[in-house]
Each structure stands twice: as C-alpha cells, then as structure tokens.
C-alpha positions in Angstrom: 148.8 135.1 39.7 149.1 136.7 43.5 151.4 137.1 45.4 153.1 134.8 48.2 153.1 137.3 50.7 155.6 134.9 52.5 158.3 134.6 50.0 158.2 138.5 49.3 159.5 138.7 53.1 162.2 135.7 52.3 163.3 137.5 49.6 163.6 141.3 51.4 165.4 138.6 54.2 167.9 138.2 51.5 167.8 141.7 49.8 169.2 143.2 53.0 171.8 140.3 54.1 172.8 140.0 50.8 173.5 136.8 51.9 171.5 133.3 51.8 172.8 131.5 55.0 172.3 134.5 57.2 169.0 135.5 55.9 168.1 131.3 56.4 169.5 131.8 59.7 167.7 134.9 60.6 164.3 133.2 59.6 164.8 130.2 61.2 164.4 127.9 58.5 166.9 125.8 55.9 168.6 127.3 53.6 168.0 124.9 51.1 164.3 126.0 51.6 165.3 129.3 51.5 167.0 129.0 48.4 163.9 127.1 46.6 161.3 129.6 48.1 163.5 132.3 46.1 163.6 130.5 42.6 159.7 129.7 42.8 159.1 133.6 43.7 162.0 134.3 40.6 159.6 132.3 38.6 156.3 133.3 39.5 157.3 136.8 38.6 159.3 135.4 35.6 162.3 137.7 36.8 166.0 137.5 38.0 165.9 138.7 41.2 169.9 137.5 42.4 173.2 137.0 40.8 175.1 134.4 42.9 178.7 133.2 42.6 180.7 131.6 45.4 181.7 135.0 47.0 179.0 137.2 46.7 175.4 137.3 46.8 173.9 140.7 44.3 170.6 142.4 43.3 169.3 142.8 40.0 167.7 145.3 38.2 164.5 143.6 39.1 165.6 142.6 42.2 166.1 146.0 43.2 162.6 147.7 42.2 161.0 144.3 43.7 162.8 145.4 47.5 161.7 149.2 47.0 157.9 147.7 46.4 158.6 145.1 49.2 158.9 146.7 51.5 155.6 149.0 51.8 153.8 146.1 50.9 155.1 143.9 54.0 153.8 147.1 56.3 150.7 147.4 54.5 149.8 144.1 55.1 151.6 144.2 58.5 148.7 146.8 59.1 145.7 145.5 57.7 146.2 142.1 60.1 146.7 144.1 63.6 143.9 146.6 62.6 141.7 144.0 61.6 142.7 142.2 65.1 142.1 145.2 67.1 139.2 146.0 65.4 137.6 141.9 65.9 139.3 141.8 70.0 139.5 145.0 71.4 137.7 147.9 69.6 138.3 150.5 72.0 141.9 151.1 71.9 144.1 154.1 70.6 147.2 152.9 69.9 149.5 156.5 70.1 153.3 157.3 69.0 155.5 159.9 70.4 158.6 161.1 70.2 160.9 161.5 72.8 160.5 165.1 74.7 157.1 165.4 74.3 154.3 165.1 76.5 150.9 163.4 75.2 149.1 163.4 78.8 146.5 166.4 78.6 145.2 165.1 74.9 145.2 160.8 76.1 143.4 162.3 78.9 140.9 164.3 77.6 139.9 161.7 74.8 139.7 159.5 77.7 137.5 161.5 79.1 135.2 162.3 76.2 134.8 158.1 75.5 134.6 156.4 79.3 135.6 152.9 78.6 138.8 153.8 76.0 142.0 152.0 76.7 144.9 154.5 75.5 148.2 152.7 74.3 151.9 154.3 74.2 154.6 153.7 72.0 157.8 155.8 72.3 159.4 156.1 69.1 162.4 157.2 67.3 163.4 159.0 64.3 164.5 155.9 62.6 160.8 154.4 63.3 157.9 157.4 63.5 157.3 157.1 60.1 157.1 152.9 59.7 155.2 152.3 63.1 152.8 153.8 61.7 152.8 152.2 58.1 152.8 149.1 59.8 149.9 149.7 61.7 152.0 149.4 65.4 150.2 152.7 66.4 147.2 154.8 64.9 148.6 158.2 65.2 151.7 159.5 66.3 153.3 162.4 67.4 156.5 162.7 64.5 158.8 165.4 64.0 159.7 166.5 60.4 161.4 166.2 58.5 159.8 163.0 57.7 158.4 161.2 54.3 154.6 162.4 54.0 154.0 159.8 51.6 150.6 157.9 52.3 149.7 160.2 55.8 147.6 163.1 56.8 149.9 165.4 58.9 148.4 167.8 60.8 151.1 171.0 62.3 151.1 171.3 66.0 153.8 173.5 67.0 157.8 174.4 66.3 160.6 174.6 68.9 164.1 175.5 68.5 167.2 173.3 67.9 170.0 172.9 71.1 173.6 171.5 71.1 174.7 169.2 72.9 178.2 169.3 74.2 180.6 167.8 76.2 180.6 169.7 80.3 184.3 170.7 79.1 184.0 171.9 75.7 184.9 175.8 74.6 181.6 176.6 73.7 179.6 175.2 76.5 179.2 178.3 79.0 177.4 180.3 76.3 173.8 181.2 76.4 173.2 180.9 72.3 175.5 180.1 69.5 175.8 180.1 65.9 175.5 177.1 64.2 179.0 178.3 62.1 180.6 177.5 65.0 180.0 173.8 64.9 180.9 173.3 61.5 183.9 171.6 62.8 182.3 169.8 65.3 182.0 165.9 64.6 178.2 165.7 64.6 176.9 162.2 65.9 173.9 162.2 63.5 173.0 161.7 59.9 174.1 165.1 58.1 171.0 165.1 56.1 168.4 165.7 58.7 170.1 169.3 59.6 171.0 171.0 56.2 172.3 174.2 58.1 174.8 172.3 59.4 175.8 169.8 57.0 176.0 172.5 54.1 178.7 174.9 56.4 180.4 171.8 57.3 180.9 170.5 53.5 181.0 167.0 52.0 184.4 165.5 53.3 183.1 166.4 56.8 179.3 165.0 56.4 181.5 161.8 55.7 183.3 161.5 58.8 180.0 162.0 60.7 178.4 158.9 58.8 180.2 156.7 60.2 178.2 157.4 63.7 174.7 156.6 62.4 174.7 154.0 64.0 173.9 156.4 67.4 170.4 156.1 67.2 168.9 156.8 70.5 168.9 160.3 72.9 170.5 158.0 75.3 173.3 156.5 73.5 173.7 160.4 71.8 174.8 161.8 75.9 176.5 159.0 76.3 178.6 159.8 73.2 178.8 162.9 73.9 180.3 163.2 77.1 182.9 160.6 76.1 184.0 163.7 74.3 183.3 161.9 70.7 181.6 164.3 69.3 178.1 166.5 69.2 174.8 166.3 69.2 171.8 168.2 67.7 168.6 167.8 69.7 164.7 169.7 70.2 164.9 171.8 73.3 162.2 169.9 75.0 164.4 166.6 74.1 167.2 168.2 76.3 165.1 169.8 78.4 163.9 165.5 79.6 167.6 164.4 78.8 169.3 167.0 81.0 172.5 165.0 82.5 175.8 165.7 84.1 179.0 166.0 81.5 177.3 167.3 79.1 175.9 171.2 78.5 172.9 172.1 76.4 173.2 175.7 74.4 170.7 177.1 72.7 170.9 177.8 68.4 169.6 181.0 67.5 170.0 181.0 63.8 168.8 177.3 63.1 165.5 176.6 61.7 162.8 175.5 64.4 162.1 171.7 64.9 158.1 171.1 63.8 156.0 168.9 65.7 152.9 167.3 64.1 150.0 164.1 64.6 151.0 161.9 61.5 148.0 158.8 60.4 147.7 156.4 57.5 146.2 158.8 55.1 143.8 155.9 53.6 142.1 155.2 57.7 138.6 156.4 58.1 138.7 155.9 62.1 136.6 158.1 63.9 138.9 157.6 67.0 141.8 158.6 65.2 140.1 161.8 64.2 138.7 162.6 67.1 142.1 162.4 68.6 143.4 164.6 66.2 140.6 167.7 66.9 141.3 167.2 71.0 145.4 167.0 70.3 145.7 170.2 68.6 144.2 172.3 71.2 146.2 170.4 73.8 150.0 171.3 72.8 150.5 173.5 75.3 152.9 170.9 77.5 153.1 168.8 74.8 157.2 170.4 74.7 157.7 170.4 78.1 157.6 174.1 78.4 156.7 173.1 82.3 159.8 171.8 83.0 162.2 174.6 81.9 161.6 177.3 84.7 163.3 173.8 86.8 166.3 173.6 84.9 167.0 177.5 83.6 170.5 178.1 85.6 171.5 174.7 83.7 169.8 174.9 80.6 169.1 179.0 79.6 165.8 179.6 77.8 167.0 182.1 74.8 165.3 182.8 72.6 162.6 180.8 70.6 
C-alpha cells in the first residue's frame, strides 16, 4: 500500500505540537478530521503512532521512527514538486542560496555571461535552514558554512576564514586585537555550543547548558542586538562580522580557533548541467566571496590580524 503524503504531513504536525488541537489549528482543519486521518494512517501502517490521555500526547516507538523518516520524505516530495514546476515553466532559472556575509555576485554574473537569458534567483539562508533549502528544492545550489549534515549532498570546499568574537562595546576584552578562545570560557554564548566545540569543551557542560536557553537567538541581527544589550557574546565568521559592523559592539579576532569552512552544496541525486556549470564557475570566483574588499575600510574598528 502506498503511503499517503497528506496523512504523513498531518502526522508530522501532531508529532511536532504533541497536541491534536494545536496541530489542527496549524493545519487549518477541524480536530475531528485530523484525528480520523491519524487513525487511518495508523491502520495503513498497522502501528500505533501516539499514546493519548487527557493531559498529554506522546509518540510511541513507531511514531518516533516515522517522524525520523517522514521529514526527509516530505522534503524530497517538496523538492520534486518545485523542480518539476521549474522545468515545466521556467527552465532557464537557477536559484542559489547563500549564508550571511558571503557575496555571490561575481559567480552569478559570470554564469549569466556564459548563459544569456538565464534568470538567477538568490535566497538568503541561515544556520538553521542552509541544508533544508537544498533538500526541499527551494534552492538548486547553496553556499553553506560547515559543519552541516552532508548526507544526500555533494559538497565542494571553497575557502576558509577565521572566527571573531562579538562583544559589548564596554567589555573588558573589547580593545584587544586578538584573543584566545580560553579567555571566553566564562562568557554566556548566544549560540548552540555544539557548533563551537573549542568553546564548549572549555566552558564545560553546566555552562553549555545555560547557553542552551539562548538557542532561539537565530539571525545575525538578533545576536548583535543581544550582544549590544550585554546579554552575552557571539562567534561569527569574519565575513559575517564585516558585513554587520554596527555601534555598541566590538569585534575581536580569535587566533586559536579552527577556521570556518565555506563550501558549495547541492542535491547528490540531481543531474543538472546548469548546477555543474555554476559549481565550476564558483570555484574560480572566490576572491570577493567573503567580503575581503571591505576589510581595508573597516580596519580601524575591526583588526584583520592573523588568518
């Protein structure tokens, strides 16, 4: 029996909310309809997916397994729909994802020069969705920052760049040219510590646990606002810090932290001549990718230092 993707989407909504009423609101359907669809899915799979009582809804072991499999299944279905739609209606289009701080103009112009009439779309991605946008077809190829889950992707390294720490302007370390990561071990990190093992290992599990409360601070702009308000620190690749220079914060180069790796990534199952062309071009247009042309203008406020 084929799995009904609509029912799988309903299941994911319930699994994420762990509440049938809130899931029904998010899906814009009536709760009894949602309950019937979940029961029908359980019948089709011959497995109980949820345990419900008056106070809570919990996933069963089968539900946990289905949730793990359902997300990539739905992402692939979305990607298929988008790619077929583009092929049918706008074949001469390439959509490129890019992370904050990266300048993709040189590569996109070179591609357009090679393919007159091509339409290039760009999508600004984030740490949270830079891979999801590739899997679900929102972008054809993306400039990503490691670490990422590389399963199902082809990845081409482009360059590395050092990290800087973003501090409140009045911080005791704000006037330094460079800094060691150990000097930041007692600071409150406004990011997931697992993304920065050098800091995590020095800070210890208890401090990393306190930082976990700040994981909802997602965008660069949000991080800078919180840093400026004295609520913690942020670690950014130098190019991202370059693009987001602003008052009330200071940037200091970290001289003993592994650099950030910038790569191109695309669907490992895709066979697109257009993507292959862009990858070839992009690997020869990395000089301005990390905003190096801006560094001289901000040198008084942002030391280049080593790296």
